[in-house]
C-alpha positions in Angstrom: -27.1 -2.1 38.6 -28.3 -4.1 35.6 -26.1 -3.3 32.8 -28.1 -5.1 30.0 -31.7 -5.9 29.7 -30.9 -9.7 30.1 -29.3 -9.1 33.6 -32.4 -6.9 34.6 -35.0 -9.5 33.5 -32.7 -12.3 35.2 -32.7 -10.4 38.4 -36.5 -9.7 37.9 -37.3 -13.3 37.6 -35.2 -14.3 40.7 -37.0 -11.4 42.8 -40.3 -12.3 41.3 -39.7 -16.0 42.4 -38.8 -14.9 45.9 -41.9 -12.8 46.2 -44.1 -15.7 45.1 -42.6 -18.1 47.8 -43.0 -15.4 50.5 -46.7 -15.4 49.7 -46.8 -19.1 51.0 -44.3 -18.5 54.0 -43.9 -14.9 54.8 -40.7 -13.4 56.1 -40.9 -9.7 56.9 -37.0 -9.5 57.0 -36.6 -10.9 53.4 -39.6 -9.1 52.1 -38.1 -5.8 53.2 -34.8 -6.6 51.5 -36.7 -7.4 48.3 -38.7 -4.4 48.3 -35.5 -2.2 48.7 -33.9 -4.0 45.8 -37.1 -3.2 43.6 -36.8 0.4 45.0 -33.4 0.7 44.0 -34.2 -0.5 40.4 -36.7 2.4 40.2 -33.6 4.8 40.4 -33.0 3.8 36.9 -35.4 5.2 34.3 -35.5 2.2 32.1 -35.7 -0.1 34.9 -38.6 1.9 36.3 -40.4 1.8 33.1 -39.9 -1.9 32.6 -41.1 -2.6 36.2 -44.3 -1.1 35.3 -44.9 -4.5 33.3 -43.1 -6.9 35.4 -43.4 -6.1 39.0 -45.2 -8.9 40.9 -48.9 -8.1 41.6 -48.4 -9.5 45.0 -46.4 -6.4 45.8 -49.2 -3.9 44.4 -52.1 -5.6 46.1 -52.6 -6.1 49.9 -51.0 -9.4 50.1 -48.1 -8.2 52.3 -49.6 -5.5 54.3 -50.0 -7.4 57.4 -46.4 -8.8 56.9 -45.0 -5.2 56.9 -47.4 -3.7 59.3 -44.9 -3.6 62.1 -42.1 -2.2 60.1 -42.7 1.5 59.0 -39.6 1.8 56.9 -40.3 -1.3 54.7 -44.1 -0.2 54.4 -42.7 3.4 53.2 -40.4 1.7 50.8 -43.1 -0.4 49.3 -45.4 2.7 49.0 -42.5 4.7 47.4 -41.9 1.8 45.1 -45.5 1.9 43.9 -45.4 5.5 43.7 -42.3 5.6 41.5 -43.7 3.0 39.2 -47.0 4.5 38.6 -46.7 8.4 38.5 -42.9 9.3 38.2 -41.9 10.7 34.7 -38.7 9.5 33.6 -35.8 12.1 34.6 -35.4 14.7 31.9 -38.9 14.3 30.2 -40.3 17.0 32.6 -38.6 19.6 30.6 -39.3 18.3 27.1 -43.0 19.4 27.2 -43.8 23.0 26.4 -46.2 24.8 28.7 
């Protein structure tokens, strides 16, 4: 994955620029790959936390719903990505709180 924060943010800029260009000229196949890249980034706790602030709004609103409508796996990946960013606690923190 991204070893340094600089590499993470460089990758984030590239993916973000691609998402912006897809809003003008949608490509379901390319969008699917971009969503998968973002989803893989959420496997890393620090990247997942950072994505809360830098994920393009176009992915979290309904802009691409029609583009992904015919691809259930891509739609599922997008929903999982949004779920991971919004609600998943970083690994290891669930045991830090005393109940």
